N, C-alpha and C positions, 0 to 999 in steps of 0.2 A: 303580657304573656299569653297571647292568642294566636300561636302560630299553626298553620296548617300542617296536620301531621304527614301529609303527602310531601311537602317540601322538606320535613325533617328527613324523611327516608333518603332524600338525595344526598344528605350531609353525613350520614352514619348507617352503615348496613349491618355489620356483623361485629361491631367493636363491643368489647364488654369490659369497660374501664371507666374509673371516674372521670378521666379527661374528656372522654367521649360525651358523657353525662354534661360535663361542664360546656362543651361547645354547643349542645343543644340548647342549653338555657341562656348562654351569652354567645350567640353567632357573631363571628366578626370581630371579637375583642381580643387583642393580643397580649395585653398586660406585660409588655416587654420589661418595663422597669422592675416590676415585681418578680418577674422570673429571674432577672439578672441579679437582684438582691438576694433572693432565695439561694441561688447557685453560689453566690460568695460566702453566705452564712453557713451553708452545708459544707462547702469546702474547708472553711475555717475549723468548724467543729470535728470534722473527720480528722484533719490534720492534728488537732489538739488530742484527740483521743488516741490516735495512732502513736504519737510522740510519748504520750503517757504510758503506753504499754510496750514501748520499744525494747526494754531489756527482758520482759518476761515471756515473749512469744518467740519461737524459731521464726526465721525469715520468711519461709513460705506461708506460714499462718498469719504473720503480720501482714503480708502482702495481700492475702485474700481477706482479711479482716477489714483492711483498708477498703477494698473493693465493696464487701458487704454493708459497711456503714455508708459508704458513698451512695450505693444503690438504694438503701433505705431512705436516706435524705431526700435524694433526687425523685424517687418514687412518690414519697410523701408530699413534698412541695411542688412537684411537677414543674420545676425549674427548666427542665428539658421534656420533650415527648417521651412516653414511657418506652416505646420501641427503641428510641435512640440510646436508652440506657441498656437495652438488651444487647445492642451492637457494641456499646462500650465494654460490656462484660467480657464478650468475646475477644476483642481485640486486646484488651488489657491482660487477659490470661494468656494469650499468646506471646506477648511482649515480655511480660514479667517472668513466667514460669517456662517459656519456651526459648529464653535466651540466658546468657551467662550473668544477667544482671544481679540476681541474689544467689545463684548457685554456680559452682564450677562447671557442673554437668547440667545441661538443659534438660528439663522434662519432656516427655512425650506429650504433646497438647492437642493430638488428633481428635481425642474424644471430645474436647471442648469446642471444636469446630464440627465434628461429625453430629451434633445435636440437629444441624440442618437436615440431615438424612434421616433423623429419628422416625420410627414408625408412626409416633403420634402426630408429627408434623404432616406426613403423607394423609394420615387418616383425617385431620381437620382440614387439609387442603380439598379432599374429596368431598368433605360436607360443604366447603364453600363453594365449590364448582356446582354441586347439586342445588344448593340453595338459589345460586345467581340463575341456573337455568329455569326453576320453578317460578321465579319473580318474573324474569324476562318474558315468559309465556303466559303469565297470568294464572298458572295453574294453582299457585298458593291461594290466591283469591277464590277460585272456584271450590277448593277443598274446603276453606274456611266456611263458605256459605252452606256447601253440603253438610257439614258437620254440625251447624247452628240449626238447621231446618227441623230436625225432629223434635226440637226442644218445645215446639209450640209457642204459646204466648204467655203462659204463666211466668211472673217475674222470677220466682225461684227457680224455675227449670231453665229459664234464660240465662240467668246468671250462672248456674252451674255448667251449662253447656259452653258458655263464652270461656270460663275458667279452664274447663277440661280441654277445650280446643286450643286455647293459648299455651297451655302446658305441653300438651302432645306435640304440637307444631315446634315448640322451641327445643324439643329434643333433637330436632334434625336441622332446622335452619335457625337463623338469627333471632334471639329473643327480642332484639330491637325491631328487627322488620316484623316480627310477630305483632309486636305491641302497636306499631305504626299502622298495619293493616286493621286491627280489631279495633283500635280507637277510631281510625277513619270511618268505620261502619257505624259505630255507636254515637259519635259526637254530634250528628244532626239531631237525633232524637234528645240527647241529653241537653243540648242547648235549647231545643224546643220546651222540654219540662222545666227547666230553669233549676234555680237553687231550692225551690220549695219541695222538690221531690227527692226523699233520701235515697232511693233505688238508684238514681242517676249517678250519685256520688259513689254508691257501692260498685257499680260499674266500672267507674273510672279508677277506682283503687284495686279492684279485683284483677283487671287486665295485666298491669305491670307486675304484680304479685305472683300470679300464676305463670306469667312468661319467664320470670327470673327463676322460680322453683322448678319449672319443669326442666330447665337446663340441667338438673341433677340426673335425669334419666338416662342419658347416653354419654359415652365418652366425648362424642363430637358436640354435645349439647352446650358445653361451658369449657373455655380455656383451662380453668383449673382442674377440670376432669381430666384432660389430656396430660398435664403436668403430673398429676398424681398417678396416673396409669404409667407414665415414663419413668418416674422414680421408683415405684413398685418394680418395674421390669429389670431396673438395675440391680436389685437385690434378688433376682431370680424368681420373683412372684408376679409374673405378668398376669394380666386379667383381660379376657377378650371381651368382644362387643356385647355379647349376649349375657356373660357373666356380669358386666357391669350393669346391664338393664335389670337383671335379677335383683339387684341390691338398689340401684337408684330409682326405678319406675315406682315400686311400692312407696318409697318415701316420698317422692314427688306427689303421687297421686293421693296419699294420706294427708299430706300437709295442705293441698289444695282443698280437698273435702273439708278439712278442719277449718280453714280459712273461709270457705263457703258458708259454713254454718254460723261462724263469728260475725261475717259481714252482714248477713241476714238479720242477725239480732242487733247489730250495731246501727245498720241503716235499713231498717224495715221498709218494704215497699207499701206506699198509700194507694197503688193502682192495681187493678185486676188483671190487665193485660199489658204486654210489652212486646214488641217484635221489631227485629232487626232487619234493615234491608241493604244488602251489600251491592245493590244496583245503583245506590245513591253515590256511591264512591266514584270520585273522577280516576279514569284509568288511562294509561299510556297506550299508544297505538301498539298492538299485540301481533306478533308474527303468525304465519299461517298455520294450518293443522299439521303440516308435515313436522314442523319444530316441536308442536306439542306432544305429538305422538312420541317423538325420539326421547323428548325429556321424561315423558311418563315412563316409557319402558326402561330406560338407563336407570331412573331413580328406583323404581320398584325392584328391578334386578340387584341394584347395589344394596338397598336396605335388606332385602331378602338373603342376601349372600353374607352380609354382615351378621345378620341373626342367626344364620346356620352355620357359623363357622365351625363348631365342633363335628358337624357331619361331614364337610367336605375338606377340612384342613387347610384351607387357602388363607394365607395371613391377611388381616383386615387391611394393611398398608397396600397390599397387592390389589385387593378388591376396590380400594379407593381409586385406582388408576381407571375404573370403568367410566365414571362420569368425567374424570379428567381428560381421558383421551377421546372417549365417545363425543362429548359436546363440542371439543374443538375440531376433531377430525370432520364431523359433520357440519361444521361451520355454524352451529346453533349460538355458540358464544365465539365472538370475534376478538381481535387484539384489544380493543377498547373494553370490553367486558372483562377480559382477563386482567387488564391493567387497573380496573376498578375494584379487584378483589381485595380484602383486607390483609395486605402482605405485612402490614405493621403488625398485626396480632401474631403473625407467625414469628416475626423477628423477636417479639416480647417472649413468646414461649421458648424459642430456642435459647435466648439469653438466660432466661430462668433455669432452664435445665443445665446449662453450662455452669452457672453459679452453684447450683445445688451439687453438682459433681466436683468442683473444686472445693466447696466447704467440706465435702466428705472425705476427698482424696488427701487433703492436707491435716486431716485430724482436728480441724477446726470445729466441726459440728460436735465430735466427742466432747471438747473442751469447753463448748458452749453448753452441751447437755449437762455436763457435770454441774454446772452452776445452777442447774434447776432440779438438781436431784431431791431437793427438799420436797418436791411435789410427789415423790415415790416414797416418802417415810411411811405412810399409812399402808403400802402395799396394796394399793387399790387402783388397778389400772383405769378403771372407769371414771375416778376423779382426775386422773392425769389426762385421759382423753378429753374430758369435760372442760378442763382448764385450757388445753390447747385449742380446742374448737371454739370457746369463747373468745379468746385472744384473736383467732383468725376472723370471726365474725365482727368483733370490734374495729380491727384494723382495716377490714373490707369496706366499712361503712365510710371511710374517710380516704381510702385510695384504692387502686385497681385490684380487685381480687385476685387477678392473675398474679400480680406483683406480690401480694400478701401470701398466696400459697408458696410462691417461689422462695420467699424468705423463711417462712415458718417450717416448711416441710422438711428440709435437711436437718435442722435441729431436732425436730420432732421424732424422726426415725431414729435418730441417734440416742435419744431419750428413753426410746421404747425398743431396745434390741429384742430380736425374735418375733416382733409383731409389726413388722415394716408394712404389711399388706393392710392391716386393719387400720394403721395410723394414716396411710396414704388415703384410703377411702374416707376416713372421718373428716381429715383436713380438706381434702378436695371437694367433698360435698358440702361442708361448712362454708365454703368460699361462696356458695350461691345463696346464703341465709341473710346476707346483708341488704336491708331494704328500708333502712330508717330514714334517710334523706332523699331530696331530689337527686343529689349528685351521688348517691350510693351505686346507683346502676343505671345504665341508659334507659331502660323501661320506665323507671320512675320519672326520670327527666323529661321523657315524651309525654306522659300523662300531666305532669305538672305544667309543662310549657303551654298546654291548652289553656290554662287560666281557670279550669272549672274545679280543681282542687287545691288546697294550700298545703304547706309543710305539716302543719298539724293533723292534716287527714291521713297522711302516710304512717304517723307515728304508731297508732294501735297495731296495724298489720305488721309493721316494722318490728315491733316489740314482740309480738306473738311468734313470727318465724324466727326472729333472732334468738329467742330463748327456747322455744318448742322444738325449733329445728334440729340444732345440735343434740339435744335429749333423744329425739326420734331416732336420728342418724346412728348415734353411738348404741342404742339398745338394739336396733335392727342389725347393724354390722356385727356387733358382739354375739347376737343371736345366731345369725347365719355362720359365724365363725365357729361357734360352739357345735353345730351340726356337722360342718365339714371335717373338724378335727375330732 
């Protein structure tokens, strides 16, 4: 398990799913027989459940319930790639609801296809282009080195600087890419110090933890955030870029600082000084000054306009066109760079939005929520939010957090009528709290694949964020909501 982090970055750049983590840990393994058997088992179980409910559900609910259960099974077992399930969802809805197969009059299925043009898709795509430009020109490495330098050589300061830098970077670029770059900088010193230095282990745990939690900070920081923002918009409660940051950034920074204190006590440094040197990293051949200037100007302009949306009123999706158009028209990014973007993530998000819309439109969400009404018996919304958040975190430890939020959110908003925005925020942010296992998130997999930490080393931080994260998220969201209302 001693793979070069640089080579890992060539395999996965922006993907935020369990499947990506598995590819890092077991590169080249196809597991074809396992996937085929899983597909057969999932199909058989879904058909059994569907037949058992044949007479108690109207045809449109039965059809969408079949799709819902099939998506759950395929996403959990990964019998097929997660993005393929997203495409299956859209095709199935068009075929079943958009034809006379189950209804004499076909439904209008445009909305299930138009998720491709959803503002959150364009927002994520703009983030992908910007992240690719920063990576290709090496500006991301320069920014990381600049952010770490003021920390000096005291271990506690270095650890805090590394964690804050990882968290802030993950708000705008891939948490996986952030982890690869940061681990690439620390791994020479970690291996030089060996297993006898507890602080080395603290660094290896802190980087993926901070990179994952940092994704809470912006809508583009994590795919679940984008799905949550999209669902909220469907209920007429849209949230813009800066409003999300006002909620997500304090939670992310608060959890990072808490984890910093926790790791210092769990793995106290036995050394007086520690310094990182980004110049040790092996860098690819970088383009000239012209490309770096273009990327810097476009990135600063894009982020600044995203953060000042209330002032100028330009939609965040329109602002996302700045890096998309600018980097391609100036040829900073060529056809090969564009083909290498994580289009599969967009397919997964678009499919998740389509599934959520169908579950709500057919009344299936209300029906499923009615079976969970026992949670509301005590009339304490905070307990309902807590239960839903813990379900989200638990599932996200074993399957894609994007897929988890796609499944949990439609039922959750139906269970909490009138509080759709708070529900979307809590579920979306909780999707970034799953850090228990190496396969829970790609940053964990990157750190684990170096061979410097074991699964047991990830558990304390995973338990801390998995339990404390939802509690902090719920408290902060409800506090802000009470002030707004």
